[in-house]
PyMOL Python script that loads the backbone (N, CA, C, O; Angstrom):
from pymol import cmd

cmd.read_pdbstr("""\
ATOM      1  N   MET A   1      76.717 -33.518 -37.349  1.00  0.00           N
ATOM      2  CA  MET A   1      77.524 -33.612 -38.548  1.00  0.00           C
ATOM      3  C   MET A   1      78.685 -32.630 -38.418  1.00  0.00           C
ATOM      4  O   MET A   1      78.474 -31.446 -38.157  1.00  0.00           O
ATOM      5  N   GLN A   2      79.869 -33.106 -38.595  1.00  0.00           N
ATOM      6  CA  GLN A   2      81.050 -32.258 -38.534  1.00  0.00           C
ATOM      7  C   GLN A   2      81.767 -32.298 -39.871  1.00  0.00           C
ATOM      8  O   GLN A   2      81.860 -33.347 -40.509  1.00  0.00           O
ATOM      9  N   LYS A   3      82.270 -31.152 -40.284  1.00  0.00           N
ATOM     10  CA  LYS A   3      83.062 -31.042 -41.504  1.00  0.00           C
ATOM     11  C   LYS A   3      84.257 -30.159 -41.197  1.00  0.00           C
ATOM     12  O   LYS A   3      84.139 -29.183 -40.456  1.00  0.00           O
ATOM     13  N   LYS A   4      85.385 -30.491 -41.752  1.00  0.00           N
ATOM     14  CA  LYS A   4      86.577 -29.665 -41.604  1.00  0.00           C
ATOM     15  C   LYS A   4      86.580 -28.646 -42.736  1.00  0.00           C
ATOM     16  O   LYS A   4      86.450 -29.000 -43.907  1.00  0.00           O
ATOM     17  N   ILE A   5      86.733 -27.372 -42.368  1.00  0.00           N
ATOM     18  CA  ILE A   5      86.806 -26.311 -43.370  1.00  0.00           C
ATOM     19  C   ILE A   5      88.034 -25.463 -43.078  1.00  0.00           C
ATOM     20  O   ILE A   5      88.620 -25.556 -41.999  1.00  0.00           O
ATOM     21  N   THR A   6      88.419 -24.639 -44.040  1.00  0.00           N
ATOM     22  CA  THR A   6      89.600 -23.794 -43.906  1.00  0.00           C
ATOM     23  C   THR A   6      89.187 -22.335 -43.988  1.00  0.00           C
ATOM     24  O   THR A   6      88.303 -21.976 -44.766  1.00  0.00           O
ATOM     25  N   VAL A   7      89.821 -21.503 -43.193  1.00  0.00           N
ATOM     26  CA  VAL A   7      89.576 -20.063 -43.229  1.00  0.00           C
ATOM     27  C   VAL A   7      90.428 -19.475 -44.344  1.00  0.00           C
ATOM     28  O   VAL A   7      91.632 -19.720 -44.409  1.00  0.00           O
ATOM     29  N   GLY A   8      89.798 -18.695 -45.224  1.00  0.00           N
ATOM     30  CA  GLY A   8      90.501 -18.072 -46.340  1.00  0.00           C
ATOM     31  C   GLY A   8      91.330 -16.879 -45.891  1.00  0.00           C
ATOM     32  O   GLY A   8      91.285 -16.498 -44.721  1.00  0.00           O
ATOM     33  N   PRO A   9      92.093 -16.282 -46.814  1.00  0.00           N
ATOM     34  CA  PRO A   9      92.995 -15.182 -46.469  1.00  0.00           C
ATOM     35  C   PRO A   9      92.291 -13.935 -45.929  1.00  0.00           C
ATOM     36  O   PRO A   9      92.914 -13.140 -45.224  1.00  0.00           O
ATOM     37  N   LYS A  10      91.030 -13.753 -46.239  1.00  0.00           N
ATOM     38  CA  LYS A  10      90.279 -12.590 -45.744  1.00  0.00           C
ATOM     39  C   LYS A  10      89.345 -12.965 -44.603  1.00  0.00           C
ATOM     40  O   LYS A  10      88.474 -12.177 -44.233  1.00  0.00           O
ATOM     41  N   GLY A  11      89.516 -14.165 -44.037  1.00  0.00           N
ATOM     42  CA  GLY A  11      88.692 -14.597 -42.917  1.00  0.00           C
ATOM     43  C   GLY A  11      87.405 -15.283 -43.315  1.00  0.00           C
ATOM     44  O   GLY A  11      86.585 -15.605 -42.455  1.00  0.00           O
ATOM     45  N   GLU A  12      87.211 -15.515 -44.611  1.00  0.00           N
ATOM     46  CA  GLU A  12      85.969 -16.135 -45.040  1.00  0.00           C
ATOM     47  C   GLU A  12      86.025 -17.651 -44.906  1.00  0.00           C
ATOM     48  O   GLU A  12      87.081 -18.271 -45.027  1.00  0.00           O
ATOM     49  N   VAL A  13      84.862 -18.220 -44.655  1.00  0.00           N
ATOM     50  CA  VAL A  13      84.723 -19.676 -44.616  1.00  0.00           C
ATOM     51  C   VAL A  13      83.589 -20.055 -45.561  1.00  0.00           C
ATOM     52  O   VAL A  13      82.647 -19.286 -45.755  1.00  0.00           O
ATOM     53  N   VAL A  14      83.684 -21.225 -46.136  1.00  0.00           N
ATOM     54  CA  VAL A  14      82.642 -21.720 -47.025  1.00  0.00           C
ATOM     55  C   VAL A  14      81.907 -22.835 -46.296  1.00  0.00           C
ATOM     56  O   VAL A  14      82.517 -23.801 -45.837  1.00  0.00           O
ATOM     57  N   ILE A  15      80.600 -22.690 -46.196  1.00  0.00           N
ATOM     58  CA  ILE A  15      79.784 -23.737 -45.585  1.00  0.00           C
ATOM     59  C   ILE A  15      79.585 -24.811 -46.652  1.00  0.00           C
ATOM     60  O   ILE A  15      79.088 -24.515 -47.739  1.00  0.00           O
ATOM     61  N   PRO A  16      79.963 -26.041 -46.359  1.00  0.00           N
ATOM     62  CA  PRO A  16      79.839 -27.103 -47.363  1.00  0.00           C
ATOM     63  C   PRO A  16      78.412 -27.229 -47.907  1.00  0.00           C
ATOM     64  O   PRO A  16      77.431 -27.045 -47.187  1.00  0.00           O
ATOM     65  N   LYS A  17      78.331 -27.547 -49.194  1.00  0.00           N
ATOM     66  CA  LYS A  17      77.048 -27.644 -49.884  1.00  0.00           C
ATOM     67  C   LYS A  17      76.088 -28.594 -49.171  1.00  0.00           C
ATOM     68  O   LYS A  17      74.899 -28.301 -49.049  1.00  0.00           O
ATOM     69  N   GLU A  18      76.598 -29.718 -48.706  1.00  0.00           N
ATOM     70  CA  GLU A  18      75.766 -30.714 -48.020  1.00  0.00           C
ATOM     71  C   GLU A  18      75.068 -30.102 -46.801  1.00  0.00           C
ATOM     72  O   GLU A  18      73.894 -30.377 -46.554  1.00  0.00           O
ATOM     73  N   ILE A  19      75.786 -29.279 -46.046  1.00  0.00           N
ATOM     74  CA  ILE A  19      75.214 -28.628 -44.857  1.00  0.00           C
ATOM     75  C   ILE A  19      74.234 -27.545 -45.278  1.00  0.00           C
ATOM     76  O   ILE A  19      73.149 -27.437 -44.707  1.00  0.00           O
ATOM     77  N   ARG A  20      74.604 -26.733 -46.279  1.00  0.00           N
ATOM     78  CA  ARG A  20      73.697 -25.673 -46.760  1.00  0.00           C
ATOM     79  C   ARG A  20      72.370 -26.263 -47.211  1.00  0.00           C
ATOM     80  O   ARG A  20      71.306 -25.733 -46.890  1.00  0.00           O
ATOM     81  N   GLU A  21      72.435 -27.357 -47.954  1.00  0.00           N
ATOM     82  CA  GLU A  21      71.201 -27.983 -48.443  1.00  0.00           C
ATOM     83  C   GLU A  21      70.383 -28.580 -47.307  1.00  0.00           C
ATOM     84  O   GLU A  21      69.154 -28.506 -47.318  1.00  0.00           O
ATOM     85  N   LYS A  22      71.058 -29.169 -46.332  1.00  0.00           N
ATOM     86  CA  LYS A  22      70.351 -29.823 -45.225  1.00  0.00           C
ATOM     87  C   LYS A  22      69.530 -28.832 -44.405  1.00  0.00           C
ATOM     88  O   LYS A  22      68.417 -29.150 -43.987  1.00  0.00           O
ATOM     89  N   ILE A  23      70.074 -27.624 -44.170  1.00  0.00           N
ATOM     90  CA  ILE A  23      69.332 -26.667 -43.339  1.00  0.00           C
ATOM     91  C   ILE A  23      68.711 -25.530 -44.149  1.00  0.00           C
ATOM     92  O   ILE A  23      68.138 -24.602 -43.580  1.00  0.00           O
ATOM     93  N   GLY A  24      68.826 -25.603 -45.480  1.00  0.00           N
ATOM     94  CA  GLY A  24      68.120 -24.648 -46.334  1.00  0.00           C
ATOM     95  C   GLY A  24      68.778 -23.291 -46.463  1.00  0.00           C
ATOM     96  O   GLY A  24      68.087 -22.281 -46.598  1.00  0.00           O
ATOM     97  N   ILE A  25      70.097 -23.246 -46.426  1.00  0.00           N
ATOM     98  CA  ILE A  25      70.796 -21.975 -46.636  1.00  0.00           C
ATOM     99  C   ILE A  25      70.968 -21.783 -48.134  1.00  0.00           C
ATOM    100  O   ILE A  25      71.540 -22.628 -48.822  1.00  0.00           O
ATOM    101  N   LYS A  26      70.466 -20.664 -48.624  1.00  0.00           N
ATOM    102  CA  LYS A  26      70.585 -20.340 -50.042  1.00  0.00           C
ATOM    103  C   LYS A  26      71.419 -19.077 -50.184  1.00  0.00           C
ATOM    104  O   LYS A  26      71.784 -18.445 -49.192  1.00  0.00           O
ATOM    105  N   GLU A  27      71.710 -18.720 -51.408  1.00  0.00           N
ATOM    106  CA  GLU A  27      72.473 -17.508 -51.673  1.00  0.00           C
ATOM    107  C   GLU A  27      71.759 -16.308 -51.045  1.00  0.00           C
ATOM    108  O   GLU A  27      70.549 -16.146 -51.205  1.00  0.00           O
ATOM    109  N   TYR A  28      72.494 -15.493 -50.352  1.00  0.00           N
ATOM    110  CA  TYR A  28      72.019 -14.287 -49.658  1.00  0.00           C
ATOM    111  C   TYR A  28      71.163 -14.578 -48.428  1.00  0.00           C
ATOM    112  O   TYR A  28      70.517 -13.670 -47.906  1.00  0.00           O
ATOM    113  N   SER A  29      71.145 -15.817 -47.959  1.00  0.00           N
ATOM    114  CA  SER A  29      70.460 -16.114 -46.696  1.00  0.00           C
ATOM    115  C   SER A  29      71.159 -15.358 -45.573  1.00  0.00           C
ATOM    116  O   SER A  29      72.382 -15.220 -45.578  1.00  0.00           O
ATOM    117  N   GLU A  30      70.389 -14.874 -44.621  1.00  0.00           N
ATOM    118  CA  GLU A  30      70.978 -14.200 -43.469  1.00  0.00           C
ATOM    119  C   GLU A  30      71.206 -15.216 -42.366  1.00  0.00           C
ATOM    120  O   GLU A  30      70.369 -16.082 -42.112  1.00  0.00           O
ATOM    121  N   LEU A  31      72.357 -15.095 -41.716  1.00  0.00           N
ATOM    122  CA  LEU A  31      72.746 -16.018 -40.660  1.00  0.00           C
ATOM    123  C   LEU A  31      73.132 -15.233 -39.420  1.00  0.00           C
ATOM    124  O   LEU A  31      73.464 -14.050 -39.501  1.00  0.00           O
ATOM    125  N   ILE A  32      73.086 -15.890 -38.279  1.00  0.00           N
ATOM    126  CA  ILE A  32      73.546 -15.324 -37.008  1.00  0.00           C
ATOM    127  C   ILE A  32      74.818 -16.064 -36.632  1.00  0.00           C
ATOM    128  O   ILE A  32      74.889 -17.288 -36.746  1.00  0.00           O
ATOM    129  N   ILE A  33      75.825 -15.320 -36.182  1.00  0.00           N
ATOM    130  CA  ILE A  33      77.057 -15.950 -35.726  1.00  0.00           C
ATOM    131  C   ILE A  33      77.236 -15.622 -34.248  1.00  0.00           C
ATOM    132  O   ILE A  33      77.169 -14.458 -33.853  1.00  0.00           O
ATOM    133  N   ASP A  34      77.463 -16.642 -33.439  1.00  0.00           N
ATOM    134  CA  ASP A  34      77.651 -16.495 -31.995  1.00  0.00           C
ATOM    135  C   ASP A  34      78.990 -17.096 -31.605  1.00  0.00           C
ATOM    136  O   ASP A  34      79.513 -17.985 -32.278  1.00  0.00           O
ATOM    137  N   ILE A  35      79.529 -16.597 -30.517  1.00  0.00           N
ATOM    138  CA  ILE A  35      80.740 -17.171 -29.944  1.00  0.00           C
ATOM    139  C   ILE A  35      80.362 -17.785 -28.608  1.00  0.00           C
ATOM    140  O   ILE A  35      79.742 -17.129 -27.770  1.00  0.00           O
ATOM    141  N   LEU A  36      80.728 -19.028 -28.409  1.00  0.00           N
ATOM    142  CA  LEU A  36      80.468 -19.737 -27.166  1.00  0.00           C
ATOM    143  C   LEU A  36      81.776 -20.386 -26.742  1.00  0.00           C
ATOM    144  O   LEU A  36      82.220 -21.369 -27.336  1.00  0.00           O
ATOM    145  N   ASP A  37      82.387 -19.820 -25.706  1.00  0.00           N
ATOM    146  CA  ASP A  37      83.705 -20.258 -25.245  1.00  0.00           C
ATOM    147  C   ASP A  37      84.690 -20.177 -26.414  1.00  0.00           C
ATOM    148  O   ASP A  37      84.971 -19.088 -26.914  1.00  0.00           O
ATOM    149  N   ASP A  38      85.211 -21.323 -26.850  1.00  0.00           N
ATOM    150  CA  ASP A  38      86.156 -21.304 -27.970  1.00  0.00           C
ATOM    151  C   ASP A  38      85.509 -21.815 -29.263  1.00  0.00           C
ATOM    152  O   ASP A  38      86.202 -22.263 -30.176  1.00  0.00           O
ATOM    153  N   SER A  39      84.184 -21.743 -29.330  1.00  0.00           N
ATOM    154  CA  SER A  39      83.459 -22.233 -30.507  1.00  0.00           C
ATOM    155  C   SER A  39      82.734 -21.089 -31.205  1.00  0.00           C
ATOM    156  O   SER A  39      82.343 -20.104 -30.578  1.00  0.00           O
ATOM    157  N   VAL A  40      82.565 -21.238 -32.498  1.00  0.00           N
ATOM    158  CA  VAL A  40      81.780 -20.305 -33.300  1.00  0.00           C
ATOM    159  C   VAL A  40      80.533 -21.057 -33.748  1.00  0.00           C
ATOM    160  O   VAL A  40      80.623 -22.148 -34.311  1.00  0.00           O
ATOM    161  N   ILE A  41      79.373 -20.467 -33.494  1.00  0.00           N
ATOM    162  CA  ILE A  41      78.103 -21.100 -33.854  1.00  0.00           C
ATOM    163  C   ILE A  41      77.432 -20.231 -34.911  1.00  0.00           C
ATOM    164  O   ILE A  41      77.224 -19.036 -34.705  1.00  0.00           O
ATOM    165  N   ILE A  42      77.101 -20.838 -36.030  1.00  0.00           N
ATOM    166  CA  ILE A  42      76.416 -20.130 -37.113  1.00  0.00           C
ATOM    167  C   ILE A  42      75.025 -20.732 -37.237  1.00  0.00           C
ATOM    168  O   ILE A  42      74.870 -21.941 -37.403  1.00  0.00           O
ATOM    169  N   ARG A  43      74.006 -19.865 -37.152  1.00  0.00           N
ATOM    170  CA  ARG A  43      72.619 -20.334 -37.228  1.00  0.00           C
ATOM    171  C   ARG A  43      71.880 -19.600 -38.333  1.00  0.00           C
ATOM    172  O   ARG A  43      72.139 -18.429 -38.608  1.00  0.00           O
ATOM    173  N   LYS A  44      70.974 -20.301 -38.947  1.00  0.00           N
ATOM    174  CA  LYS A  44      70.102 -19.700 -39.944  1.00  0.00           C
ATOM    175  C   LYS A  44      69.056 -18.862 -39.223  1.00  0.00           C
ATOM    176  O   LYS A  44      68.499 -19.292 -38.212  1.00  0.00           O
ATOM    177  N   ILE A  45      68.792 -17.682 -39.733  1.00  0.00           N
ATOM    178  CA  ILE A  45      67.743 -16.837 -39.161  1.00  0.00           C
ATOM    179  C   ILE A  45      66.410 -17.333 -39.702  1.00  0.00           C
ATOM    180  O   ILE A  45      66.220 -17.445 -40.913  1.00  0.00           O
ATOM    181  N   LYS A  46      65.499 -17.625 -38.797  1.00  0.00           N
ATOM    182  CA  LYS A  46      64.169 -18.051 -39.219  1.00  0.00           C
ATOM    183  C   LYS A  46      63.397 -16.813 -39.658  1.00  0.00           C
ATOM    184  O   LYS A  46      63.395 -15.803 -38.953  1.00  0.00           O
ATOM    185  N   PRO A  47      62.750 -16.880 -40.801  1.00  0.00           N
ATOM    186  CA  PRO A  47      61.992 -15.708 -41.246  1.00  0.00           C
ATOM    187  C   PRO A  47      60.884 -15.383 -40.258  1.00  0.00           C
ATOM    188  O   PRO A  47      60.211 -16.271 -39.735  1.00  0.00           O
ATOM    189  N   GLU A  48      60.710 -14.100 -40.017  1.00  0.00           N
ATOM    190  CA  GLU A  48      59.658 -13.678 -39.093  1.00  0.00           C
ATOM    191  C   GLU A  48      58.304 -13.939 -39.730  1.00  0.00           C
ATOM    192  O   GLU A  48      58.068 -13.597 -40.889  1.00  0.00           O
ATOM    193  N   SER A  49      57.444 -14.533 -38.973  1.00  0.00           N
ATOM    194  CA  SER A  49      56.107 -14.776 -39.496  1.00  0.00           C
ATOM    195  C   SER A  49      55.310 -13.484 -39.386  1.00  0.00           C
ATOM    196  O   SER A  49      55.405 -12.759 -38.396  1.00  0.00           O
ATOM    197  N   VAL A  50      54.544 -13.217 -40.395  1.00  0.00           N
ATOM    198  CA  VAL A  50      53.726 -12.013 -40.415  1.00  0.00           C
ATOM    199  C   VAL A  50      52.435 -12.318 -39.678  1.00  0.00           C
ATOM    200  O   VAL A  50      51.712 -13.254 -40.019  1.00  0.00           O
ATOM    201  N   SER A  51      52.158 -11.519 -38.672  1.00  0.00           N
ATOM    202  CA  SER A  51      50.919 -11.696 -37.935  1.00  0.00           C
ATOM    203  C   SER A  51      49.752 -11.304 -38.837  1.00  0.00           C
ATOM    204  O   SER A  51      49.721 -10.203 -39.387  1.00  0.00           O
ATOM    205  N   TYR A  52      48.801 -12.213 -38.981  1.00  0.00           N
ATOM    206  CA  TYR A  52      47.638 -11.903 -39.807  1.00  0.00           C
ATOM    207  C   TYR A  52      46.865 -10.723 -39.243  1.00  0.00           C
ATOM    208  O   TYR A  52      46.296  -9.932 -39.995  1.00  0.00           O
ATOM    209  N   VAL A  53      46.844 -10.603 -37.928  1.00  0.00           N
ATOM    210  CA  VAL A  53      46.144  -9.471 -37.318  1.00  0.00           C
ATOM    211  C   VAL A  53      46.816  -8.174 -37.740  1.00  0.00           C
ATOM    212  O   VAL A  53      46.139  -7.233 -38.154  1.00  0.00           O
ATOM    213  N   ASN A  54      48.153  -8.112 -37.641  1.00  0.00           N
ATOM    214  CA  ASN A  54      48.855  -6.892 -38.037  1.00  0.00           C
ATOM    215  C   ASN A  54      48.706  -6.631 -39.531  1.00  0.00           C
ATOM    216  O   ASN A  54      48.523  -5.488 -39.950  1.00  0.00           O
ATOM    217  N   PHE A  55      48.783  -7.689 -40.333  1.00  0.00           N
ATOM    218  CA  PHE A  55      48.710  -7.533 -41.779  1.00  0.00           C
ATOM    219  C   PHE A  55      47.357  -6.982 -42.212  1.00  0.00           C
ATOM    220  O   PHE A  55      47.286  -6.062 -43.027  1.00  0.00           O
ATOM    221  N   TYR A  56      46.290  -7.544 -41.668  1.00  0.00           N
ATOM    222  CA  TYR A  56      44.953  -7.156 -42.106  1.00  0.00           C
ATOM    223  C   TYR A  56      44.340  -6.011 -41.301  1.00  0.00           C
ATOM    224  O   TYR A  56      43.284  -5.497 -41.670  1.00  0.00           O
ATOM    225  N   SER A  57      44.987  -5.604 -40.208  1.00  0.00           N
ATOM    226  CA  SER A  57      44.381  -4.562 -39.386  1.00  0.00           C
ATOM    227  C   SER A  57      44.831  -3.160 -39.764  1.00  0.00           C
ATOM    228  O   SER A  57      44.317  -2.186 -39.215  1.00  0.00           O
ATOM    229  N   THR A  58      45.761  -3.035 -40.671  1.00  0.00           N
ATOM    230  CA  THR A  58      46.192  -1.715 -41.108  1.00  0.00           C
ATOM    231  C   THR A  58      45.340  -1.325 -42.307  1.00  0.00           C
ATOM    232  O   THR A  58      45.482  -1.891 -43.391  1.00  0.00           O
ATOM    233  N   THR A  59      44.464  -0.364 -42.108  1.00  0.00           N
ATOM    234  CA  THR A  59      43.542   0.052 -43.158  1.00  0.00           C
ATOM    235  C   THR A  59      43.605   1.564 -43.321  1.00  0.00           C
ATOM    236  O   THR A  59      43.530   2.309 -42.344  1.00  0.00           O
ATOM    237  N   TYR A  60      43.740   1.999 -44.546  1.00  0.00           N
ATOM    238  CA  TYR A  60      43.744   3.425 -44.835  1.00  0.00           C
ATOM    239  C   TYR A  60      42.662   3.709 -45.878  1.00  0.00           C
ATOM    240  O   TYR A  60      42.403   2.889 -46.759  1.00  0.00           O
ATOM    241  N   SER A  61      42.049   4.857 -45.769  1.00  0.00           N
ATOM    242  CA  SER A  61      41.040   5.242 -46.743  1.00  0.00           C
ATOM    243  C   SER A  61      41.082   6.754 -46.878  1.00  0.00           C
ATOM    244  O   SER A  61      41.327   7.457 -45.897  1.00  0.00           O
ATOM    245  N   ARG A  62      40.851   7.252 -48.053  1.00  0.00           N
ATOM    246  CA  ARG A  62      40.837   8.705 -48.255  1.00  0.00           C
ATOM    247  C   ARG A  62      39.658   9.356 -47.533  1.00  0.00           C
ATOM    248  O   ARG A  62      39.713  10.538 -47.193  1.00  0.00           O
ATOM    249  N   LYS A  63      38.602   8.593 -47.300  1.00  0.00           N
ATOM    250  CA  LYS A  63      37.417   9.149 -46.666  1.00  0.00           C
ATOM    251  C   LYS A  63      37.571   9.259 -45.152  1.00  0.00           C
ATOM    252  O   LYS A  63      36.874  10.050 -44.515  1.00  0.00           O
ATOM    253  N   LEU A  64      38.479   8.474 -44.571  1.00  0.00           N
ATOM    254  CA  LEU A  64      38.648   8.510 -43.121  1.00  0.00           C
ATOM    255  C   LEU A  64      39.565   9.658 -42.725  1.00  0.00           C
ATOM    256  O   LEU A  64      40.520   9.967 -43.437  1.00  0.00           O
ATOM    257  N   LYS A  65      39.281  10.279 -41.610  1.00  0.00           N
ATOM    258  CA  LYS A  65      40.105  11.378 -41.127  1.00  0.00           C
ATOM    259  C   LYS A  65      41.265  10.878 -40.289  1.00  0.00           C
ATOM    260  O   LYS A  65      42.234  11.606 -40.074  1.00  0.00           O
ATOM    261  N   LYS A  66      41.178   9.637 -39.810  1.00  0.00           N
ATOM    262  CA  LYS A  66      42.261   9.071 -39.011  1.00  0.00           C
ATOM    263  C   LYS A  66      42.352   7.570 -39.251  1.00  0.00           C
ATOM    264  O   LYS A  66      41.421   6.944 -39.758  1.00  0.00           O
ATOM    265  N   LYS A  67      43.484   7.019 -38.879  1.00  0.00           N
ATOM    266  CA  LYS A  67      43.723   5.585 -39.031  1.00  0.00           C
ATOM    267  C   LYS A  67      42.893   4.824 -37.996  1.00  0.00           C
ATOM    268  O   LYS A  67      42.833   5.215 -36.831  1.00  0.00           O
ATOM    269  N   ILE A  68      42.271   3.761 -38.420  1.00  0.00           N
ATOM    270  CA  ILE A  68      41.502   2.910 -37.515  1.00  0.00           C
ATOM    271  C   ILE A  68      42.402   1.766 -37.070  1.00  0.00           C
ATOM    272  O   ILE A  68      42.953   1.044 -37.902  1.00  0.00           O
ATOM    273  N   ASP A  69      42.551   1.604 -35.780  1.00  0.00           N
ATOM    274  CA  ASP A  69      43.384   0.538 -35.233  1.00  0.00           C
ATOM    275  C   ASP A  69      42.496  -0.665 -34.927  1.00  0.00           C
ATOM    276  O   ASP A  69      42.019  -0.836 -33.806  1.00  0.00           O
ATOM    277  N   ILE A  70      42.286  -1.492 -35.947  1.00  0.00           N
ATOM    278  CA  ILE A  70      41.405  -2.650 -35.801  1.00  0.00           C
ATOM    279  C   ILE A  70      41.962  -3.625 -34.774  1.00  0.00           C
ATOM    280  O   ILE A  70      41.208  -4.251 -34.028  1.00  0.00           O
ATOM    281  N   LYS A  71      43.291  -3.752 -34.738  1.00  0.00           N
ATOM    282  CA  LYS A  71      43.915  -4.659 -33.770  1.00  0.00           C
ATOM    283  C   LYS A  71      43.550  -4.245 -32.344  1.00  0.00           C
ATOM    284  O   LYS A  71      43.210  -5.094 -31.520  1.00  0.00           O
ATOM    285  N   LYS A  72      43.619  -2.951 -32.054  1.00  0.00           N
ATOM    286  CA  LYS A  72      43.290  -2.451 -30.719  1.00  0.00           C
ATOM    287  C   LYS A  72      41.816  -2.719 -30.400  1.00  0.00           C
ATOM    288  O   LYS A  72      41.478  -3.136 -29.292  1.00  0.00           O
ATOM    289  N   ILE A  73      40.960  -2.478 -31.363  1.00  0.00           N
ATOM    290  CA  ILE A  73      39.529  -2.714 -31.165  1.00  0.00           C
ATOM    291  C   ILE A  73      39.271  -4.196 -30.900  1.00  0.00           C
ATOM    292  O   ILE A  73      38.498  -4.544 -30.007  1.00  0.00           O
ATOM    293  N   ALA A  74      39.921  -5.073 -31.677  1.00  0.00           N
ATOM    294  CA  ALA A  74      39.739  -6.518 -31.497  1.00  0.00           C
ATOM    295  C   ALA A  74      40.237  -6.959 -30.124  1.00  0.00           C
ATOM    296  O   ALA A  74      39.597  -7.779 -29.465  1.00  0.00           O
ATOM    297  N   GLU A  75      41.385  -6.414 -29.688  1.00  0.00           N
ATOM    298  CA  GLU A  75      41.917  -6.768 -28.369  1.00  0.00           C
ATOM    299  C   GLU A  75      40.974  -6.316 -27.262  1.00  0.00           C
ATOM    300  O   GLU A  75      40.766  -7.043 -26.290  1.00  0.00           O
ATOM    301  N   GLU A  76      40.398  -5.114 -27.401  1.00  0.00           N
ATOM    302  CA  GLU A  76      39.454  -4.619 -26.400  1.00  0.00           C
ATOM    303  C   GLU A  76      38.209  -5.507 -26.354  1.00  0.00           C
ATOM    304  O   GLU A  76      37.693  -5.799 -25.275  1.00  0.00           O
ATOM    305  N   GLN A  77      37.732  -5.932 -27.516  1.00  0.00           N
ATOM    306  CA  GLN A  77      36.569  -6.814 -27.568  1.00  0.00           C
ATOM    307  C   GLN A  77      36.881  -8.156 -26.923  1.00  0.00           C
ATOM    308  O   GLN A  77      36.057  -8.716 -26.200  1.00  0.00           O
ATOM    309  N   TYR A  78      38.090  -8.670 -27.193  1.00  0.00           N
ATOM    310  CA  TYR A  78      38.493  -9.957 -26.630  1.00  0.00           C
ATOM    311  C   TYR A  78      38.568  -9.868 -25.111  1.00  0.00           C
ATOM    312  O   TYR A  78      38.098 -10.764 -24.411  1.00  0.00           O
ATOM    313  N   LYS A  79      39.162  -8.782 -24.597  1.00  0.00           N
ATOM    314  CA  LYS A  79      39.273  -8.600 -23.143  1.00  0.00           C
ATOM    315  C   LYS A  79      37.894  -8.477 -22.508  1.00  0.00           C
ATOM    316  O   LYS A  79      37.674  -8.951 -21.394  1.00  0.00           O
ATOM    317  N   GLY A  80      36.973  -7.845 -23.213  1.00  0.00           N
ATOM    318  CA  GLY A  80      35.626  -7.675 -22.686  1.00  0.00           C
ATOM    319  C   GLY A  80      34.833  -8.969 -22.645  1.00  0.00           C
ATOM    320  O   GLY A  80      33.901  -9.102 -21.851  1.00  0.00           O
ATOM    321  N   ASN A  81      35.192  -9.921 -23.491  1.00  0.00           N
ATOM    322  CA  ASN A  81      34.459 -11.196 -23.559  1.00  0.00           C
ATOM    323  C   ASN A  81      35.041 -12.266 -22.656  1.00  0.00           C
ATOM    324  O   ASN A  81      34.452 -13.338 -22.522  1.00  0.00           O
ATOM    325  N   THR A  82      36.178 -12.005 -22.034  1.00  0.00           N
ATOM    326  CA  THR A  82      36.793 -13.045 -21.187  1.00  0.00           C
ATOM    327  C   THR A  82      36.427 -12.880 -19.746  1.00  0.00           C
ATOM    328  O   THR A  82      36.860 -13.668 -18.905  1.00  0.00           O
TER     329      THR A  82
END
""", "prot")
cmd.dss("prot")
cmd.show_as("cartoon", "prot")
cmd.util.cbc("prot")
cmd.orient("prot")
């Protein structure tokens, strides 16, 4: 899909609504801009997926004297079972 757009006086461009809706760009979405030869490529940044292991393996407790690295323990167990 190609659309003709105009660069504003401060260098800004407006991405047409049809394109924004098609790829899910909303207000304050973060984008990546690349230069390839004489072309400008604008891509939507895919949100980073949160690793469930990282999310659930961080545990703190007032009773513990140190942080338990459950992820490290799980990885060691996995390596031992293979």
